[in-house]
C-alpha positions as CSV (number, residue, x, y, z in Angstrom):
1,X,0.1,-0.2,-0.1
2,X,1.1,3.4,-1.1
3,X,-1.0,5.4,1.8
4,X,-1.2,4.7,5.5
5,X,-4.7,3.8,5.7
6,X,-8.2,4.7,4.1
7,X,-8.8,8.3,3.7
8,X,-11.3,9.4,6.3
9,X,-14.8,10.0,5.3
10,X,-15.0,13.7,5.8
11,X,-12.1,14.4,3.4
12,X,-13.9,14.6,0.0
13,X,-13.2,16.8,-3.0
14,X,-15.6,19.8,-3.6
15,X,-17.0,18.6,-6.7
16,X,-19.8,16.4,-7.4
17,X,-18.0,14.7,-10.7
18,X,-14.8,14.1,-8.1
19,X,-16.6,12.8,-5.5
20,X,-18.1,10.2,-7.5
21,X,-14.7,9.5,-9.4
22,X,-12.9,9.1,-5.8
23,X,-16.4,6.8,-4.6
24,X,-15.5,4.5,-7.8
25,X,-11.8,4.2,-7.5
26,X,-11.8,4.0,-4.2
27,X,-13.8,0.5,-4.1
28,X,-11.2,-0.4,-6.8
29,X,-8.9,0.4,-4.7
30,X,-9.8,-1.7,-2.1
31,X,-10.3,-4.5,-4.0
32,X,-6.9,-4.7,-5.1
33,X,-5.8,-4.6,-1.7
34,X,-7.9,-7.1,0.0
35,X,-9.7,-4.4,1.5
36,X,-13.4,-4.7,0.5
37,X,-14.8,-6.7,3.0
38,X,-17.2,-4.0,4.0
39,X,-18.4,-3.6,0.4
40,X,-19.0,-7.6,0.1
41,X,-21.4,-7.3,3.2
42,X,-23.0,-4.5,1.7
43,X,-23.7,-6.5,-1.7
44,X,-24.7,-9.0,0.9
45,X,-27.5,-6.9,2.4
46,X,-28.8,-6.1,-0.8
47,X,-29.3,-9.7,-2.2
48,X,-30.4,-11.5,1.0
49,X,-33.3,-11.1,3.3
50,X,-32.3,-9.8,6.9
51,X,-32.8,-13.2,8.2
52,X,-29.5,-14.5,6.8
53,X,-27.6,-11.3,6.6
54,X,-26.2,-11.4,10.1
55,X,-24.7,-14.7,10.1
56,X,-23.5,-14.5,6.2
57,X,-21.7,-11.0,6.8
58,X,-20.1,-13.0,10.0
59,X,-18.0,-15.5,7.6
60,X,-17.6,-13.3,4.4
61,X,-15.5,-15.3,1.6
62,X,-12.8,-12.8,0.6
63,X,-10.8,-15.6,-1.3
64,X,-12.5,-15.2,-4.8
65,X,-11.5,-12.1,-5.8
66,X,-12.3,-12.2,-10.0
67,X,-11.5,-8.7,-10.3
68,X,-7.5,-8.7,-9.0
69,X,-7.2,-12.2,-10.0
70,X,-7.9,-11.1,-13.6
71,X,-6.0,-7.6,-13.7
72,X,-2.9,-9.0,-11.9
73,X,-2.8,-11.9,-15.0
74,X,-2.9,-8.9,-17.4
75,X,-0.3,-6.7,-15.7
76,X,2.9,-7.9,-17.3
77,X,4.4,-5.2,-19.2
78,X,7.4,-4.7,-16.6
79,X,7.8,-8.0,-15.2
80,X,11.1,-7.6,-17.3
81,X,12.5,-4.5,-17.1
82,X,11.8,-2.2,-20.6
83,X,14.7,-0.9,-22.5
84,X,14.6,2.5,-23.0
85,X,16.8,4.7,-25.1
86,X,17.5,8.2,-26.2
87,X,20.0,10.1,-28.3
88,X,21.5,13.4,-27.8
89,X,22.4,16.4,-29.9
90,X,25.2,14.5,-31.2
91,X,23.4,11.8,-32.4
92,X,25.3,9.6,-29.9
93,X,23.5,7.0,-27.4
94,X,22.2,9.2,-24.4
95,X,23.3,7.7,-20.5
96,X,20.2,7.3,-19.0
97,X,21.4,6.0,-15.8
98,X,20.8,9.4,-13.6
99,X,16.9,9.1,-14.4
100,X,16.5,4.9,-15.0
101,X,17.2,4.3,-11.4
102,X,16.5,1.0,-9.8
103,X,13.1,1.8,-8.4
104,X,11.6,3.1,-11.6
105,X,10.5,0.1,-13.2
106,X,9.4,-1.9,-10.1
107,X,7.3,1.4,-9.4
108,X,5.7,1.5,-12.5
109,X,4.8,-2.3,-12.3
110,X,2.5,-1.3,-9.7
111,X,1.6,2.0,-11.5
112,X,0.5,-0.5,-14.2
113,X,-1.5,-2.5,-12.2
114,X,-3.8,0.7,-10.8
115,X,-4.0,1.7,-14.2
116,X,-5.4,-1.2,-15.8
117,X,-7.7,-2.0,-12.8
118,X,-8.7,1.8,-11.7
119,X,-8.2,2.8,-15.4
120,X,-5.8,5.5,-14.6
121,X,-3.1,6.0,-11.9
122,X,-0.4,9.0,-11.6
123,X,3.3,9.0,-11.5
124,X,5.2,11.6,-8.7
125,X,8.6,12.7,-9.4
126,X,10.8,14.4,-7.1
127,X,14.6,15.4,-6.7
128,X,16.7,15.3,-3.9
129,X,20.3,16.4,-3.7
130,X,21.5,13.7,-2.0
131,X,19.6,10.9,-4.0
132,X,18.8,12.4,-7.6
133,X,15.4,11.7,-9.2
134,X,12.9,9.9,-7.2
135,X,9.6,8.0,-8.2
136,X,6.2,7.6,-6.2
137,X,2.8,5.9,-7.9
138,X,0.0,7.4,-6.6
139,X,-3.7,6.3,-6.7
140,X,-6.2,8.7,-8.6
141,X,-8.7,8.6,-5.8
142,X,-6.4,10.9,-3.8
143,X,-6.0,13.6,-6.2
144,X,-8.2,16.3,-7.7
145,X,-6.8,17.7,-11.4
146,X,-7.7,20.2,-14.0
147,X,-7.0,19.6,-17.7
148,X,-4.8,21.6,-19.7
149,X,-6.6,23.6,-21.9
150,X,-5.4,22.2,-25.1
151,X,-4.5,18.7,-23.9
152,X,-7.6,17.6,-22.2
153,X,-6.2,14.0,-21.1
154,X,-2.8,15.8,-19.3
155,X,-3.6,17.5,-15.8
156,X,-2.1,21.2,-15.7
157,X,-3.3,21.4,-11.9
158,X,-2.7,18.9,-9.5
159,X,-4.5,18.5,-6.1
160,X,-2.8,15.8,-3.6
161,X,-4.3,14.4,-0.6
162,X,-1.6,13.1,1.2
163,X,-0.8,12.3,5.1
164,X,2.3,14.2,6.7
165,X,3.8,13.9,9.8
166,X,4.4,17.1,11.6
167,X,7.8,18.2,13.3
168,X,6.1,17.5,16.9
169,X,5.1,13.9,15.6
170,X,1.5,14.6,15.0
171,X,0.4,13.0,11.8
172,X,-2.4,15.4,9.8
173,X,-3.9,15.3,6.3
174,X,-2.4,17.8,4.2
175,X,-3.8,18.9,0.4
176,X,-0.6,19.4,-2.0
177,X,-1.6,22.1,-4.6
178,X,0.9,22.0,-8.1
179,X,-0.8,24.4,-10.9
180,X,1.3,25.3,-14.1
181,X,-1.8,26.5,-16.0
182,X,-1.4,30.5,-14.6
183,X,0.9,33.3,-15.8
184,X,2.7,32.5,-12.9
185,X,3.0,28.8,-11.2
186,X,1.8,28.6,-7.5
187,X,2.2,25.6,-4.9
188,X,1.1,25.0,-1.7
189,X,0.9,22.8,1.1
190,X,-2.4,23.0,3.4
191,X,-3.3,21.4,6.7
192,X,-7.0,20.0,7.1
193,X,-8.9,20.2,10.2
194,X,-10.3,17.2,11.7
195,X,-13.5,18.0,9.8
196,X,-11.7,18.3,6.4
197,X,-13.4,21.8,6.2
198,X,-10.7,24.3,7.5
199,X,-7.4,25.0,5.7
200,X,-4.1,26.4,6.9
201,X,-1.2,27.3,4.8
202,X,1.5,25.2,6.2
203,X,4.2,25.3,3.4
204,X,7.0,26.8,5.1
205,X,6.9,24.0,7.8
206,X,7.3,21.2,5.5
207,X,9.2,23.0,2.9
208,X,11.4,25.7,4.8
209,X,14.0,25.9,2.3
210,X,11.5,27.1,-0.2
211,X,11.4,31.1,-0.7
212,X,7.5,32.5,0.4
213,X,5.6,32.5,-3.2
214,X,8.2,30.2,-5.1
215,X,7.4,27.2,-7.1
216,X,9.7,23.9,-6.2
217,X,10.7,22.7,-9.7
218,X,11.9,24.7,-12.9
219,X,13.9,23.6,-15.7
220,X,16.8,25.1,-17.0
221,X,14.9,27.5,-19.0
222,X,13.1,28.8,-16.0
223,X,9.7,27.1,-16.9
224,X,7.6,25.4,-14.0
225,X,7.8,21.2,-14.0
226,X,4.7,19.8,-13.3
227,X,6.1,16.6,-11.2
228,X,2.8,14.4,-11.8
229,X,2.5,12.4,-14.9
230,X,-1.2,10.9,-15.5
231,X,-1.3,7.4,-16.7
232,X,-4.4,6.2,-18.8
233,X,-5.0,2.5,-19.6
234,X,-6.2,3.7,-22.9
235,X,-5.7,6.9,-24.9
236,X,-8.8,9.3,-24.8
237,X,-9.4,12.6,-25.0
238,X,-10.2,13.4,-21.2
239,X,-8.6,13.1,-17.9
240,X,-10.7,9.8,-16.4
241,X,-12.3,6.6,-17.7
242,X,-13.4,5.5,-13.9
243,X,-16.7,4.2,-15.0
244,X,-15.2,1.5,-17.8
245,X,-15.4,-2.0,-16.4
246,X,-18.1,-1.3,-13.7
247,X,-19.5,-4.6,-14.7
248,X,-16.5,-6.5,-13.5
249,X,-16.4,-4.1,-10.2
250,X,-20.0,-5.0,-9.2
251,X,-19.9,-8.7,-10.7
252,X,-16.7,-9.6,-8.7
253,X,-18.5,-8.3,-5.8
254,X,-21.6,-10.1,-6.3
255,X,-19.9,-13.4,-6.9
256,X,-17.9,-12.7,-3.3
257,X,-21.4,-12.7,-1.9
258,X,-22.4,-15.9,-3.9
259,X,-19.5,-17.9,-2.5
260,X,-20.3,-16.8,0.7
261,X,-23.7,-18.6,0.4
262,X,-22.1,-21.5,-1.2
263,X,-19.8,-21.7,1.7
264,X,-22.5,-21.1,4.4
265,X,-24.6,-23.8,2.4
266,X,-21.9,-26.3,2.1
267,X,-21.7,-26.5,6.0
268,X,-25.5,-26.3,6.8
269,X,-27.4,-27.5,3.4
270,X,-25.2,-30.1,1.9
271,X,-25.6,-33.3,4.1
272,X,-28.8,-35.1,4.7
273,X,-30.9,-34.1,7.1
274,X,-32.4,-37.0,9.6
275,X,-35.8,-36.9,11.5
276,X,-37.2,-38.7,14.0
277,X,-41.4,-39.0,14.2
278,X,-42.8,-40.2,17.8
279,X,-39.3,-42.0,18.8
280,X,-37.2,-41.2,21.3
281,X,-34.0,-42.8,22.6
282,X,-32.5,-43.4,26.1
283,X,-28.9,-42.0,24.9
284,X,-28.3,-38.8,24.4
285,X,-26.5,-35.5,25.8
286,X,-27.4,-31.9,26.2
287,X,-24.6,-29.8,25.6
288,X,-24.2,-25.6,25.9
289,X,-23.0,-24.6,22.5
290,X,-22.8,-20.7,21.5
291,X,-25.1,-20.2,24.6
292,X,-27.9,-22.5,23.1
293,X,-28.5,-25.6,24.9
294,X,-28.5,-28.6,21.9
295,X,-29.4,-32.3,22.2
296,X,-27.2,-34.5,21.0
297,X,-26.4,-38.3,20.7
298,X,-22.6,-39.2,20.7
299,X,-21.6,-42.1,18.4
300,X,-18.9,-44.0,17.0
301,X,-18.6,-47.2,15.0
302,X,-19.3,-49.5,18.1
303,X,-22.4,-47.8,19.2
304,X,-25.8,-49.5,19.1
305,X,-28.8,-47.2,18.8
306,X,-31.4,-48.2,21.0
307,X,-35.0,-46.6,20.1
308,X,-38.5,-46.4,21.9
309,X,-41.5,-46.0,20.3
310,X,-43.7,-43.1,21.9
311,X,-47.0,-43.5,19.4
312,X,-49.6,-45.9,19.5
313,X,-49.0,-46.5,15.8
314,X,-45.1,-47.0,16.1
315,X,-42.9,-44.4,15.3
316,X,-40.3,-43.5,12.0
317,X,-37.0,-42.5,11.2
318,X,-35.9,-41.1,7.6
319,X,-33.4,-38.4,6.1
320,X,-34.0,-35.6,3.7
321,X,-31.7,-35.6,0.6
322,X,-29.5,-32.4,0.9
323,X,-30.6,-29.0,-0.1
324,X,-27.5,-28.5,-1.9
325,X,-25.0,-29.8,-4.3
326,X,-21.6,-28.4,-3.4
327,X,-20.2,-29.4,-7.0
328,X,-23.2,-28.1,-9.4
329,X,-23.3,-25.0,-7.3
330,X,-19.5,-24.4,-7.7
331,X,-19.4,-25.5,-11.2
332,X,-22.3,-22.8,-11.5
333,X,-19.9,-20.1,-9.8
334,X,-17.5,-20.6,-11.9
335,X,-19.4,-20.2,-15.5
336,X,-21.1,-17.3,-13.8
337,X,-16.8,-15.8,-12.9
338,X,-15.9,-16.7,-16.8
339,X,-18.5,-14.8,-17.9
340,X,-17.1,-11.9,-16.1
341,X,-13.7,-11.8,-18.0
342,X,-15.6,-10.1,-21.1
343,X,-15.7,-7.0,-19.1
344,X,-11.9,-7.0,-18.8
345,X,-11.7,-7.1,-22.8
346,X,-11.1,-10.8,-23.0
347,X,-12.3,-13.4,-25.4
348,X,-13.5,-17.0,-24.4
349,X,-10.5,-18.2,-26.2
350,X,-8.3,-16.5,-23.8
351,X,-9.5,-18.4,-21.0
352,X,-7.5,-22.0,-19.7
353,X,-8.3,-24.1,-17.3
354,X,-5.4,-27.4,-16.5
355,X,-5.4,-29.9,-14.0
356,X,-3.1,-28.0,-11.8
357,X,-5.5,-24.6,-11.7
358,X,-8.8,-26.1,-11.9
359,X,-9.2,-24.5,-8.4
360,X,-9.8,-21.0,-10.3
361,X,-12.3,-20.1,-13.1
362,X,-10.3,-17.8,-14.8
363,X,-6.6,-18.1,-16.1
364,X,-5.6,-16.1,-19.0
365,X,-3.7,-17.6,-21.6
366,X,-0.4,-16.3,-22.8
367,X,-2.0,-15.3,-26.2
368,X,-4.7,-13.3,-24.4
369,X,-1.9,-11.6,-22.2
370,X,-0.1,-10.5,-25.1
371,X,-3.2,-9.3,-27.1
372,X,-4.6,-7.4,-24.0
373,X,-0.6,-5.8,-23.5
374,X,-0.6,-4.7,-27.1
375,X,-4.2,-3.1,-26.7
376,X,-3.1,-0.7,-23.5
377,X,0.9,-0.6,-24.9
378,X,0.2,3.0,-27.0
379,X,-0.9,4.7,-23.6
380,X,1.7,2.8,-21.7
381,X,4.7,4.0,-24.0
382,X,3.1,7.2,-23.9
383,X,3.2,7.7,-20.3
384,X,6.6,6.4,-19.8
385,X,7.8,8.4,-22.3
386,X,6.7,11.4,-20.4
387,X,8.0,10.3,-17.1
388,X,11.4,9.9,-18.8
389,X,10.9,13.3,-20.2
390,X,10.1,15.3,-17.0
391,X,12.8,13.2,-15.2
392,X,15.2,14.5,-17.8
393,X,14.2,18.2,-17.2
394,X,14.6,17.5,-13.2
395,X,18.3,16.0,-14.0
396,X,19.1,18.6,-16.3
397,X,18.3,21.5,-14.2
398,X,19.5,20.1,-10.7
399,X,22.3,17.4,-11.6
400,X,23.6,19.3,-15.0
401,X,23.2,16.7,-16.8
402,X,22.0,17.1,-20.7
403,X,19.3,14.7,-21.5
404,X,16.5,15.0,-24.2
405,X,13.6,16.9,-22.4
406,X,11.3,15.7,-25.2
407,X,8.9,12.6,-24.9
408,X,9.5,12.0,-28.6
409,X,13.0,11.8,-28.0
410,X,12.7,8.2,-26.0
411,X,12.3,4.7,-27.3
412,X,10.5,2.5,-24.7
413,X,10.5,-1.2,-26.0
414,X,8.6,-3.9,-23.8
415,X,9.6,-7.3,-23.8
416,X,6.4,-8.9,-24.2
417,X,4.4,-11.9,-23.2
418,X,6.4,-15.1,-24.0
419,X,4.9,-17.8,-26.0
420,X,4.5,-21.3,-24.8
421,X,5.9,-24.2,-25.8
422,X,2.7,-25.5,-28.0
423,X,2.8,-22.0,-29.6
424,X,6.1,-21.6,-30.3
425,X,6.3,-24.9,-31.6
426,X,2.8,-24.4,-33.8
427,X,4.2,-21.7,-34.9
428,X,7.3,-23.0,-36.0
429,X,5.9,-25.3,-38.1
430,X,3.8,-23.1,-39.9
431,X,7.3,-20.9,-40.6
432,X,8.8,-23.9,-42.0
433,X,6.1,-25.0,-44.2
434,X,5.8,-21.3,-45.7
435,X,10.0,-21.0,-46.1
436,X,9.7,-24.6,-47.7
437,X,7.3,-23.7,-50.4
438,X,9.0,-20.5,-51.2
439,X,6.2,-18.0,-49.7
440,X,8.9,-16.0,-47.4
441,X,12.4,-15.5,-46.9
442,X,14.4,-16.5,-44.2
443,X,14.6,-12.7,-43.3
444,X,11.0,-12.9,-42.8
445,X,11.1,-16.3,-41.1
446,X,13.1,-14.9,-38.6
447,X,11.3,-11.9,-37.8
448,X,8.2,-14.0,-37.3
449,X,10.0,-16.6,-34.8
450,X,11.9,-13.5,-32.9
451,X,9.5,-10.5,-33.3
452,X,11.6,-8.8,-30.7
453,X,14.0,-7.8,-33.3
454,X,12.4,-6.3,-36.5
455,X,15.7,-4.4,-37.5
456,X,16.5,-6.0,-41.5
457,X,20.3,-5.5,-41.0
458,X,20.6,-7.1,-38.0
459,X,18.5,-10.0,-38.8
460,X,20.7,-10.2,-41.7
461,X,24.0,-10.3,-39.7
462,X,22.6,-13.0,-37.5
463,X,21.8,-15.3,-40.2
464,X,25.0,-14.6,-42.2
465,X,26.8,-15.5,-39.0
466,X,24.3,-18.4,-38.3
467,X,24.9,-19.9,-42.0
468,X,29.2,-19.4,-41.7
469,X,28.8,-21.2,-38.0
470,X,27.1,-24.3,-39.8
471,X,29.6,-24.1,-42.6
472,X,32.6,-24.5,-39.9
473,X,30.8,-26.9,-37.9
474,X,29.3,-29.3,-41.1
475,X,33.8,-28.9,-42.2
476,X,34.7,-30.3,-38.5
477,X,32.1,-32.7,-38.8
478,X,33.7,-34.0,-42.4
479,X,37.3,-33.8,-41.2
480,X,36.2,-35.7,-38.2
481,X,34.5,-38.6,-40.4
482,X,37.5,-38.7,-42.7
483,X,39.8,-39.2,-39.8
484,X,37.6,-41.8,-38.3
485,X,37.4,-44.0,-42.0
486,X,41.2,-43.5,-42.2
487,X,41.9,-44.8,-38.9
488,X,39.6,-47.7,-39.4
489,X,41.1,-48.5,-42.7
490,X,44.6,-48.6,-40.7
491,X,43.6,-51.3,-38.4
492,X,42.3,-53.7,-40.8
493,X,45.1,-56.0,-41.9
494,X,45.6,-57.2,-45.4
495,X,44.8,-61.0,-45.9
496,X,47.7,-62.7,-47.1
């Protein structure tokens, strides 16, 4: 987690739209962090009668979180670090070690998961004299943004609600405002009172080195730097798309409520119910369980139960069949769960269930992961380019480096999702058949089998080296064969 605890209920933005956005985004944040028990309990209250709600809410099943499971499987872009490069004015490869720190890509992995699941997230950049450029992901349900006039998908003003610790050790909630939209950039840290209504300027207390009215970050040209990058799940001409995918959110909460009911039914309704009519037994005991007296008959494999009829016509013993079939109920819930995957952009063919994973209804195939990664890659690349360009402006201004400051100067290549053994074997057979029929060249065949390498000159060099190596190996093998034949001939003695 990247905040100490949940935002207090009294801390709400002023705008109605921002309040609605915070509500939806906070719910998704809680579901990603396993903090959604109250939300499942609320769902149970809306689905079941009062006589059932109390008991079900005591045993909420949070083990099946489809929302989290789907997005965790699809957030694969930063499992292996991307390759980022840029060239300086002289055309030489730029040294990016000052901005690509060991914490950058791991932090982007967290932000990428938030971006896919919540639809947006933010990335905060800071510069410290002893540490250089620092990065921090920010969940979108603690910020209020205003878009730049000519760039509706990029913020020009950001307010972040942060919990800070004062010099006396007191923890307080603050609002940190960065604004570069006006003629003069502005920055302020305000402390909120216990009800979130009154604000007090505490900028000097938390940043005593900053001159009154000054803006913290200016580039080497004196222009203000907004230390936030808004990351989108998909390219769109707006700041927020927080309502996209609400079907998966609501469906996952209902599914948790269903599994809670299934667990309760498994304990209380999946076994035959015995009954006795006009029959008593001389055995038995009364125990206090949970404050209630319960009649029990302790038995084992050596017990002999003796019953006595209480009625003139004789008594009866019997049993009702189980009111629930656990396997059929679980199968129905898994089918419901698979139907939710479509709201994450998955197709039925993107899902798979293997023997080792049969306990989980939604397992995304490698092909499905690749398709989703390609779908979100344009927005992801634009965000990474903005992050690197912003970091370069900070490093150039405060470290004296000379890195490109335009986002388009940075090339970012993602490793991509690997193919399964079966997928690679099938592709190799197809490529081999097309190559033998003369439908494709060796260069095209190599490119298809190694999509991470697209430069034709590099492919030609690799093929030439491979051909040369094959020739050397073939000559060595032929020489060894001739040597073996000669040695064999020497060992054969002539017959007189």
